C-alpha positions in Angstrom: 0.0 0.0 0.0 1.4 3.4 -1.0 1.6 6.0 1.7 0.4 9.5 1.1 2.2 12.6 2.2 -0.3 14.4 4.4 1.3 17.8 3.6 1.0 17.5 -0.2 -1.4 14.7 -0.7 1.1 13.0 -3.0 2.4 9.4 -2.8 5.5 9.0 -0.7 8.7 7.3 -2.1 9.1 3.6 -1.1 12.0 4.4 1.2 10.1 7.0 3.2 9.5 6.3 6.8 6.4 7.4 8.8 5.8 7.0 12.5 2.9 8.0 14.8 4.0 10.4 17.6 0.6 10.9 19.2 -2.9 9.6 18.8 -6.2 10.6 20.4 -9.2 8.5 19.5 -11.8 11.2 20.1 -11.6 15.0 19.9 -14.3 17.6 19.2 -13.9 19.9 16.2 -15.4 23.4 16.3 -16.0 26.1 13.7 -14.7 29.1 15.5 -15.2 32.8 14.7 -12.3 35.0 13.5 -10.0 36.2 16.2 -11.0 39.7 17.3 -8.5 40.2 20.1 -4.7 40.1 20.1 -4.8 38.3 23.5 -6.0 34.9 22.1 -8.9 32.6 21.8 -11.6 31.7 24.4 -13.1 28.2 24.3 -16.2 29.5 26.1 -17.4 31.1 22.9 -17.1 27.8 21.0 -19.0 25.7 23.5 -21.8 28.3 24.1 -25.4 27.4 23.2 -24.9 23.7 23.9 -21.9 23.3 21.6 -23.7 24.9 18.7 -20.4 25.4 16.9 -19.3 21.8 17.0 -19.1 20.4 13.5 -17.3 17.0 13.8 -15.9 14.4 16.2 -12.5 13.2 14.8 -9.5 11.1 15.6 -6.3 13.1 16.0 -2.9 11.9 15.0 0.5 13.5 14.9 2.6 11.9 12.1 6.3 12.3 11.4 7.5 11.6 7.9 11.2 11.2 7.0 12.0 11.3 3.3 15.6 10.5 2.2 17.3 13.3 0.3 20.0 12.9 -2.4 22.7 14.3 -0.2 22.3 11.5 2.3 20.2 13.4 4.8 16.5 13.1 5.5 13.8 15.7 5.1 11.6 15.5 8.2 8.0 16.9 8.3 5.4 16.7 11.0 1.6 16.8 10.4 -1.4 17.0 12.6 -4.2 14.9 11.0 -7.9 15.1 11.8 -9.5 11.8 10.5 -12.9 10.1 10.5 -12.7 7.7 13.4 -14.9 5.1 11.6 -12.9 4.7 8.3 -9.7 6.8 8.7 -10.6 9.2 5.9 -8.7 12.5 6.2 -10.9 15.4 7.3 -8.2 18.1 7.6 -4.4 18.3 8.0 -2.2 20.9 9.7 1.5 20.8 8.7 3.3 21.7 11.8 6.0 24.0 10.4 5.8 26.8 13.0 4.6 27.0 16.6 1.9 29.4 15.5 0.0 26.5 13.9 -1.3 25.4 17.3 -2.4 27.9 19.9 -3.8 27.0 23.3 -6.9 29.0 24.4 -6.8 31.4 27.3 -9.6 29.8 29.5 -9.0 26.1 29.3 -6.1 23.6 29.1 -8.2 21.1 26.9 -8.9 23.4 23.9 -6.6 24.5 21.1 -6.9 26.5 17.9 -5.3 24.6 15.0 -4.6 26.1 11.6 -5.4 23.5 9.0 -4.4 23.6 5.3 -6.5 22.3 2.4 -5.9 21.8 -1.3 -4.6 24.8 -3.1 -3.0 26.2 0.1 -6.2 27.4 1.6 -6.1 27.8 5.4 -8.6 27.8 8.1 -8.6 27.8 11.9 -10.5 25.1 13.7 -11.1 24.6 17.4 -10.0 21.2 18.8 -11.2 20.1 22.2 -10.0 17.1 24.2 -12.3 15.2 26.6 -9.4 14.4 29.0 -6.9 16.8 30.4 -4.2 14.0 30.3 -4.6 13.7 26.5 -4.4 17.5 26.1 -1.2 17.5 28.1 0.4 14.7 26.1 -0.6 16.6 22.9 1.2 19.7 24.0 4.3 17.7 25.2 4.5 16.0 21.8 4.5 19.3 20.0 7.1 20.6 22.3 9.4 17.7 21.5 8.8 18.2 17.7 9.8 21.8 18.0 13.0 20.8 19.9 14.0 18.1 17.4 13.2 20.0 14.3 14.4 23.4 15.5 11.1 25.1 15.0 11.7 27.4 18.0 14.8 28.8 16.4 14.0 28.6 12.7 10.2 29.1 12.3 8.6 28.0 9.2 11.3 25.5 8.0 11.3 21.7 8.1 14.2 20.0 9.7 16.7 17.6 8.2 18.4 14.7 10.0 22.1 15.3 10.1 21.5 19.1 9.6 18.9 20.1 12.1 19.2 23.5 13.7 17.8 22.7 17.1 20.3 24.3 19.4 23.1 23.7 16.8 25.4 26.0 14.9 24.6 27.4 11.5 26.8 26.8 8.5 28.1 30.4 8.5 28.7 30.5 12.2 32.3 29.7 13.2 33.2 27.5 16.1 35.3 29.3 18.6 38.2 27.4 20.2 38.6 28.2 23.9 41.1 25.4 24.6 44.5 26.3 26.1 47.4 26.3 23.7 50.8 24.8 24.6 52.5 27.0 27.1 49.4 29.1 28.0 48.3 29.4 31.6 45.3 30.8 33.3 45.6 33.3 36.2 42.7 33.4 38.6 42.3 36.3 41.0 40.0 35.5 43.9 38.5 38.5 45.6 40.2 39.4 48.9 43.1 37.1 48.5 45.5 39.6 47.0 45.3 41.9 50.1 46.9 39.3 52.4 50.5 39.7 51.0 50.4 43.5 51.5 48.9 43.2 55.0 51.6 40.7 56.0 54.4 43.3 55.2 52.9 45.8 57.6 54.3 46.2 61.1 52.0 45.1 63.8 50.3 48.1 65.4 50.4 48.4 69.2 47.3 49.2 71.1 49.2 52.3 72.5 50.3 53.5 69.1 48.9 56.8 68.0 47.5 55.2 64.9 45.6 52.6 66.8 41.9 53.4 67.2 42.1 52.1 70.8 44.9 54.3 72.3 45.2 53.9 76.1 47.8 55.6 78.4 50.4 53.2 79.9 50.1 52.2 83.5 52.4 53.9 86.1 55.7 52.3 86.6 56.2 50.3 89.9 59.8 50.4 91.2 59.5 47.0 93.0 58.1 45.4 89.9 60.4 46.7 87.2 63.6 46.7 89.4 64.1 50.4 89.2 64.6 52.8 92.2 64.9 52.0 95.9 62.5 49.7 97.7 62.4 52.3 100.6 60.5 54.7 98.4 57.4 52.6 99.1 57.3 52.0 102.9 55.2 49.1 104.1 53.3 49.2 107.5 53.9 46.2 109.8 50.8 44.1 110.6 49.0 44.9 113.8 50.0 42.9 116.9 48.0 39.9 118.0 46.2 39.7 121.3 48.8 37.3 122.7 51.6 39.8 121.8 49.7 42.5 123.6 49.3 40.4 126.7 52.9 39.4 126.7 54.1 43.0 126.4 51.9 44.1 129.3 53.3 41.3 131.6 56.8 42.4 130.7 56.0 46.0 131.6 54.5 45.0 135.0 57.5 42.9 135.8 59.9 45.6 135.0 58.4 48.0 137.6 59.7 47.9 141.2 57.2 46.8 143.9 55.9 49.5 146.3 54.3 48.9 149.6 54.6 45.2 149.2 51.9 45.2 146.6 52.1 43.9 143.1 52.9 45.9 140.1 49.3 46.0 139.0 48.1 47.0 142.5 50.5 49.8 142.8 48.8 51.4 139.8 45.3 50.7 141.1 44.6 47.7 138.8 43.2 44.5 140.0 45.3 41.6 138.8 43.0 39.0 140.3 40.6 36.6 138.7 38.9 39.4 136.6 42.0 41.0 135.2 41.8 42.9 132.0 43.8 40.4 130.0 43.8 36.7 130.9 
């Protein structure tokens, strides 16, 4: 069975390869009014009046076609097909050559505006609605992968070629710059704050009493006995006070040194009682 190129409607060469990237068994197709706002489409307008604008229920497939080129590369095209789910007859095709072909609506994640292309290059915008959010999400992820592989985000409106795709690659006229080190070349890395250390190390340490120091304090007074200067007599020390025992012993010695008068004791001669209740015992 000869395959048909969805973009042109012409038979494909025998060595062409087609693969299905995505399939949704049931989507709703709407005839949508012309866009009147630069902000985008709103699906609420399509589904108003009990889906009065719905025209068809279709099967949606995303097909990638690779056609070998004479130079050894492959011309790769991607098409979004809307088909009759009962017999597979093609209802409309949208060649995905630019991201503007599919636009998500503003008020729902399940509805998209798709620009289809018919015979003679005529174009129309149809509304496509998925019943499940998961299918709508997979549909968007598949188109994102197509844009990445075919380079549609960078080169809008051109089909990719295997072996010469422009997705994130360099153009033919763009030169590659060689940043590798040649023999004998070195790299000098200056890390902030590190270069100051060598200069700071050469400085003399600043004393706390230096005039340049922000914390300048007067030196403490010199002590002769501590620093070995002067005579120790310049700072006389008072002897400790006598203890009670020393005082008592000194008084006894004083009484014994006095001569007795009138046969009385030394204490009695002075009018003191040296008996049991003496002053010091």
